[in-house]
Backbone bond lengths (Angstrom), bond angles and torsions (degrees), N, CA, C in turn:
res aa  C-N    CA-C-N  psi(-1)  N-CA   C-N-CA  omega(-1)  CA-C   N-CA-C  phi
1 X - - - 1.445 - - 1.511 108.45 -
2 X 1.310 115.56 107.96 1.442 119.97 176.65 1.503 111.88 -90.25
3 X 1.325 117.96 -10.13 1.447 122.93 175.56 1.509 115.53 80.02
4 X 1.329 119.96 -4.43 1.446 122.41 -174.20 1.506 115.55 -71.27
5 X 1.309 118.85 -9.73 1.456 121.13 173.15 1.496 115.61 89.37
6 X 1.321 119.06 -88.45 1.444 123.01 -162.93 1.503 118.08 -76.35
7 X 1.305 120.31 -6.53 1.448 119.91 175.72 1.511 113.88 81.70
8 X 1.317 118.52 18.45 1.451 119.97 178.86 1.510 111.17 -61.68
9 X 1.337 116.69 134.33 1.459 120.49 -176.80 1.514 111.14 -94.90
10 X 1.320 116.73 151.20 1.458 123.48 175.10 1.514 107.08 -136.36
11 X 1.338 116.87 142.70 1.455 120.79 179.27 1.521 108.70 -83.21
12 X 1.322 116.63 119.46 1.456 122.91 -179.10 1.521 108.64 -119.96
13 X 1.323 118.07 86.24 1.457 121.06 176.07 1.519 113.63 60.85
14 X 1.307 118.57 42.32 1.451 121.86 179.37 1.518 114.20 92.70
15 X 1.328 117.33 -3.34 1.455 121.51 178.55 1.519 108.99 -111.99
16 X 1.321 116.47 142.74 1.461 120.38 172.85 1.520 107.18 -87.89
17 X 1.311 116.42 119.58 1.455 122.02 -178.93 1.521 108.63 -105.57
18 X 1.324 117.15 122.04 1.453 122.58 178.39 1.519 108.07 -118.05
19 X 1.318 116.65 124.99 1.456 121.82 178.17 1.522 106.89 -105.53
20 X 1.330 115.43 108.63 1.457 120.23 -176.22 1.520 108.97 -164.18
21 X 1.318 115.99 165.57 1.450 120.64 170.16 1.526 106.59 -68.72
22 X 1.332 117.62 124.27 1.461 121.07 -172.47 1.524 112.14 -62.51
23 X 1.301 117.94 -39.06 1.465 119.97 179.87 1.522 110.53 -63.36
24 X 1.332 117.09 -47.44 1.462 120.90 178.43 1.522 111.38 -64.19
25 X 1.314 117.02 -41.32 1.456 121.76 -178.09 1.528 111.18 -62.61
26 X 1.317 116.43 -50.17 1.471 120.51 -176.39 1.524 111.47 -70.30
27 X 1.317 117.26 -41.24 1.462 120.43 -176.48 1.530 112.63 -84.43
28 X 1.342 117.38 -1.12 1.457 120.76 172.83 1.501 116.14 84.22
29 X 1.307 117.92 18.35 1.461 120.91 178.31 1.520 109.01 -92.69
30 X 1.292 116.97 161.49 1.471 123.89 174.95 1.523 112.64 54.63
31 X 1.322 117.24 37.26 1.462 119.85 175.73 1.512 114.77 78.98
32 X 1.311 119.19 5.71 1.460 121.06 175.87 1.511 110.28 -69.21
33 X 1.331 116.94 168.44 1.459 120.47 -179.78 1.518 110.25 -63.58
34 X 1.309 116.47 -54.98 1.448 122.37 177.23 1.504 115.10 50.95
35 X 1.321 116.03 179.79 1.457 122.33 -174.82 1.531 111.45 -60.85
36 X 1.334 118.02 -47.16 1.462 119.85 -178.17 1.517 111.58 -72.95
37 X 1.323 117.65 -39.89 1.454 121.26 -177.59 1.514 114.06 -75.93
38 X 1.326 118.10 -11.74 1.460 121.35 -176.53 1.514 112.84 -77.27
39 X 1.321 117.67 -21.01 1.451 119.04 -179.45 1.522 109.21 -60.68
40 X 1.302 116.81 120.12 1.448 121.58 -179.69 1.514 113.70 83.89
41 X 1.322 118.28 -11.70 1.457 121.59 178.54 1.523 109.56 -82.65
42 X 1.311 115.41 161.54 1.458 119.86 176.08 1.516 109.68 -62.10
43 X 1.330 115.86 138.34 1.465 121.38 -179.65 1.521 109.43 -97.17
44 X 1.319 116.22 151.80 1.461 122.35 179.50 1.526 110.35 -88.63
45 X 1.327 116.37 143.72 1.466 122.47 -179.86 1.518 112.70 -86.10
46 X 1.325 117.79 -18.56 1.460 121.62 -178.44 1.523 109.18 -160.50
47 X 1.330 114.98 158.56 1.457 120.95 174.79 1.521 108.05 -146.52
48 X 1.310 116.45 125.64 1.465 122.28 174.87 1.523 107.41 -112.32
49 X 1.320 116.52 121.12 1.458 122.36 -178.01 1.526 107.95 -104.83
50 X 1.315 115.55 110.58 1.463 122.45 177.98 1.521 105.05 -128.85
51 X 1.306 115.71 76.90 1.450 122.57 -164.67 1.521 109.99 -130.30
52 X 1.336 116.10 126.20 1.452 120.33 -179.99 1.516 109.84 -136.41
53 X 1.310 116.62 154.42 1.458 122.81 -178.07 1.523 109.28 -81.51
54 X 1.326 116.13 108.38 1.458 120.80 178.88 1.518 111.55 57.56
55 X 1.324 117.82 -142.54 1.468 121.10 -177.40 1.537 112.61 -88.26
56 X 1.332 117.74 24.94 1.462 121.12 -177.17 1.519 110.93 -105.33
57 X 1.312 116.42 175.29 1.459 122.66 174.03 1.516 110.74 -91.82
58 X 1.338 118.05 0.85 1.464 122.86 -176.78 1.520 111.45 -76.82
59 X 1.314 116.10 137.08 1.464 122.49 176.69 1.522 107.46 -85.37
60 X 1.343 118.04 134.87 1.469 118.94 177.98 1.530 110.63 -56.11
61 X 1.316 116.75 143.19 1.465 121.39 -172.99 1.520 112.99 -58.18
62 X 1.333 118.91 -35.78 1.460 119.94 -178.73 1.528 111.97 -63.25
63 X 1.345 118.03 -30.35 1.462 121.71 -178.16 1.528 112.10 -80.15
64 X 1.324 116.92 0.28 1.464 122.72 177.49 1.524 111.63 -102.58
65 X 1.341 117.19 9.12 1.459 120.23 -172.10 1.522 112.77 -112.04
66 X 1.334 114.43 152.18 1.467 120.81 175.29 1.536 111.04 -63.75
67 X 1.355 120.41 -43.40 1.470 119.08 -179.76 1.537 113.20 -56.84
68 X 1.329 117.88 -40.72 1.464 120.25 177.90 1.525 110.59 -62.54
69 X 1.335 116.60 -49.07 1.465 119.94 -177.77 1.526 111.87 -69.39
70 X 1.338 118.39 -32.37 1.463 120.87 175.85 1.531 110.10 -65.73
71 X 1.332 116.99 -41.79 1.467 120.54 177.05 1.528 110.44 -65.21
72 X 1.331 117.26 -40.38 1.461 121.07 176.96 1.523 110.08 -61.50
73 X 1.307 116.71 -42.43 1.467 121.83 178.45 1.537 110.25 -55.98
74 X 1.334 116.81 -37.24 1.459 121.30 178.50 1.519 113.83 -66.75
75 X 1.326 117.57 -16.71 1.462 122.00 178.92 1.531 112.57 -94.67
76 X 1.331 116.84 -4.02 1.462 121.06 -172.57 1.517 112.22 -103.99
77 X 1.326 114.64 146.69 1.462 121.82 177.80 1.528 110.30 -76.65
78 X 1.330 117.30 158.93 1.468 119.05 174.00 1.532 110.44 -56.39
79 X 1.325 116.17 137.81 1.462 121.34 -179.36 1.516 114.55 81.24
80 X 1.339 117.62 3.07 1.469 121.06 -177.83 1.525 111.07 -65.93
81 X 1.310 115.43 152.00 1.459 123.39 179.28 1.522 109.25 -105.62
82 X 1.343 116.76 135.26 1.461 122.83 176.56 1.522 107.65 -122.28
83 X 1.331 116.25 127.79 1.461 122.39 176.86 1.522 108.24 -124.56
84 X 1.326 117.09 137.13 1.462 120.10 174.39 1.515 108.99 -130.81
85 X 1.329 114.83 122.82 1.455 121.62 176.18 1.526 108.46 -79.04
86 X 1.310 115.93 131.49 1.469 120.64 176.85 1.522 107.51 -131.14
87 X 1.303 116.83 109.43 1.469 120.16 176.48 1.510 106.96 -75.96
88 X 1.309 113.85 65.53 1.453 120.76 -174.17 1.515 108.85 -144.27
89 X 1.300 115.23 154.26 1.461 120.39 -178.77 1.510 108.43 -156.58
90 X 1.309 114.79 161.14 1.455 119.36 178.12 1.514 111.49 -96.53
91 X 1.320 117.18 -15.43 1.450 120.57 -176.57 1.518 112.58 85.62
92 X 1.327 117.90 -11.88 1.461 121.18 -176.35 1.525 112.23 -61.45
93 X 1.338 117.18 -42.43 1.464 119.60 -178.56 1.520 111.16 -62.02
94 X 1.324 116.55 -38.49 1.463 120.17 179.87 1.517 111.38 -69.98
95 X 1.322 116.76 -38.60 1.460 119.19 177.94 1.521 110.48 -65.48
96 X 1.332 116.59 -41.93 1.460 120.38 178.93 1.523 109.75 -64.18
97 X 1.332 117.11 -42.99 1.462 120.83 179.89 1.526 110.79 -62.83
98 X 1.333 117.78 -36.66 1.462 119.84 -178.92 1.530 111.84 -70.83
99 X 1.334 116.46 -22.60 1.467 120.31 177.96 1.529 111.58 -77.78
100 X 1.338 116.29 -23.28 1.463 120.95 -178.58 1.521 109.01 -95.56
101 X 1.307 115.97 142.07 1.465 120.34 -178.15 1.523 111.48 -63.40
102 X 1.324 118.54 -35.63 1.458 121.70 -174.92 1.527 112.56 -84.09
103 X 1.312 118.43 -18.25 1.450 119.91 -171.75 1.510 114.12 -100.76
104 X 1.328 115.82 146.87 1.459 122.16 174.34 1.506 108.67 -147.26
105 X 1.294 115.63 156.73 1.453 121.80 174.12 1.521 106.85 -115.83
106 X 1.332 116.78 143.41 1.463 120.60 -174.31 1.519 111.83 -127.99
107 X 1.315 115.96 156.87 1.457 123.34 171.15 1.523 108.42 -127.22
108 X 1.312 114.85 159.93 1.463 121.45 179.37 1.524 108.73 -78.47
109 X 1.326 117.09 130.54 1.455 122.81 179.02 1.534 108.27 -100.05
110 X 1.316 116.56 122.07 1.473 120.38 179.55 1.529 110.20 -73.51
111 X 1.330 115.29 143.99 1.465 121.57 178.07 1.533 111.07 50.56
112 X 1.315 116.34 49.12 1.460 122.22 -169.79 1.523 115.00 -84.15
113 X 1.300 119.22 -15.90 1.463 120.25 -175.10 1.520 110.17 -56.75
114 X 1.263 120.76 139.30 1.463 129.20 0.72 1.530 113.10 -95.60
115 X 1.336 119.04 14.38 1.460 121.81 -174.13 1.526 114.34 -79.47
116 X 1.312 118.45 -15.76 1.461 121.23 -177.25 1.515 110.64 105.95
117 X 1.330 117.45 154.29 1.458 120.94 -171.61 1.523 115.59 -81.30
118 X 1.335 118.84 -13.43 1.454 119.94 -175.97 1.518 111.44 -112.80
119 X 1.339 115.07 147.38 1.459 119.37 174.77 1.527 108.08 -140.59
120 X 1.333 117.92 150.64 1.467 120.55 179.38 1.528 110.75 -60.85
121 X 1.343 115.69 146.64 1.459 119.93 -179.22 1.523 110.54 -149.75
122 X 1.305 114.51 161.50 1.461 122.70 171.63 1.523 106.79 -128.44
123 X 1.311 115.19 146.74 1.453 120.44 -179.91 1.523 109.73 -118.94
124 X 1.301 116.21 142.32 1.467 120.21 174.90 1.524 108.87 -66.87
125 X 1.322 116.23 144.45 1.467 118.91 -179.06 1.519 112.49 -85.20
126 X 1.304 118.18 -21.26 1.455 121.57 -179.04 1.525 107.58 -113.32
127 X 1.353 116.40 97.21 1.454 119.92 -177.11 1.524 110.05 -146.93
128 X 1.327 117.19 172.20 1.459 121.80 -179.32 1.521 111.57 -62.41
129 X 1.328 116.77 -36.54 1.458 120.63 -179.86 1.520 110.80 -64.00
130 X 1.317 117.47 -40.56 1.465 121.08 178.29 1.529 110.71 -64.74
131 X 1.328 116.84 -40.84 1.467 120.45 178.62 1.522 110.83 -64.51
132 X 1.322 116.99 -40.44 1.461 120.66 179.09 1.528 111.30 -66.72
133 X 1.320 117.45 -40.96 1.461 121.27 176.55 1.531 109.95 -60.71
134 X 1.316 117.84 -40.54 1.466 121.08 177.71 1.528 110.50 -62.96
135 X 1.332 117.93 -37.83 1.470 121.12 177.57 1.523 110.93 -65.25
136 X 1.326 117.61 -41.36 1.465 120.77 177.47 1.532 109.65 -60.67
137 X 1.320 116.67 -47.83 1.463 120.30 -179.49 1.529 111.24 -61.96
138 X 1.328 118.07 -40.09 1.468 120.83 178.04 1.525 112.01 -66.02
139 X 1.334 117.19 -38.81 1.462 120.61 177.02 1.528 110.38 -63.48
140 X 1.327 117.03 -41.79 1.459 120.90 177.57 1.531 110.60 -64.23
141 X 1.335 117.29 -43.35 1.476 120.80 179.23 1.526 111.15 -61.15
142 X 1.334 116.98 -36.75 1.460 120.71 -178.56 1.512 114.51 -76.90
143 X 1.326 117.66 -21.52 1.465 120.19 -174.29 1.524 114.23 -110.34
144 X 1.317 117.89 -25.65 1.465 121.14 -173.87 1.529 109.86 -121.40
145 X 1.324 116.02 166.54 1.458 122.59 178.15 1.530 109.17 -64.87
146 X 1.323 116.86 117.74 1.466 120.44 -174.99 1.524 112.62 -59.90
147 X 1.329 117.45 -30.20 1.467 120.21 180.00 1.526 112.01 -65.62
148 X 1.332 116.86 -21.14 1.468 119.79 -177.83 1.530 112.77 -94.10
149 X 1.327 118.05 -0.57 1.463 120.96 -175.02 1.523 111.97 -81.44
150 X 1.331 115.37 141.58 1.459 121.02 172.80 1.523 108.36 -151.44
151 X 1.326 115.02 165.61 1.458 120.90 178.38 1.521 107.57 -134.32
152 X 1.339 116.22 137.72 1.463 121.91 -176.60 1.523 110.42 -127.74
153 X 1.317 115.51 153.83 1.465 122.21 168.68 1.520 106.56 -98.79
154 X 1.330 119.28 117.94 1.463 120.26 -177.97 1.528 113.67 -66.82
155 X 1.323 118.55 -27.98 1.461 121.46 175.79 1.523 108.59 -157.48
156 X 1.316 115.99 158.86 1.455 120.43 -173.48 1.519 114.26 -68.05
157 X 1.325 118.04 -33.96 1.454 119.05 -171.77 1.517 113.89 -89.40
158 X 1.316 118.59 -9.92 1.463 120.05 -178.65 1.525 110.57 -103.50
159 X 1.321 118.05 139.66 1.463 120.58 179.00 1.524 112.62 -81.35
160 X 1.309 118.17 19.80 1.454 123.52 -178.59 1.531 110.87 -78.46
161 X 1.331 116.19 156.41 1.454 122.91 175.10 1.513 109.10 -133.72
162 X 1.330 116.18 148.87 1.462 122.50 172.38 1.517 106.68 -117.97
163 X 1.330 116.45 121.53 1.455 122.24 177.57 1.528 106.57 -95.50
164 X 1.337 116.19 135.53 1.464 121.30 -173.10 1.522 110.33 -131.15
165 X 1.335 114.95 143.22 1.463 121.80 173.01 1.520 108.37 -142.95
166 X 1.316 116.28 147.19 1.473 121.23 174.67 1.524 107.25 -123.24
167 X 1.333 115.23 127.88 1.464 119.60 179.16 1.521 109.74 -71.59
168 X 1.329 117.95 150.10 1.469 119.95 177.50 1.531 110.71 -61.69
169 X 1.316 116.33 146.50 1.488 121.03 -179.98 1.519 111.00 -77.79
């Protein structure tokens, strides 16, 4: 959310930059391209969603829905890539790692000097983050080709996930 309102685009070194409320822009409110306005408009080749509610790790509720992702799909070109960052996890990977002798799961330790920034951790498997991650995956399944869906861990020490989909060419 850049706050600029109307979604006016500017060319920034080969990229189209739109400053607007993402929900309004994608869903076509307040002059954004949106599903209805996208017909005949230039389509986007990729979309990276790194969106959280205020200073939290929570994803805004609209970005967890099929209607939002279906409208976003209408703004994308064939073969476009969609990535959504979800600071969410199920805890399963950490539990599995703790069962194996070679594996461990870590968290960042604040003010850790001189002990080092990481410490072993375990995560609960039934938590709000896991439920939110499931909502993201369901929204992707409802809006994009399920065969193109995947989920990645951006780094070993963070419980974050990136959900990915590629539109058919």
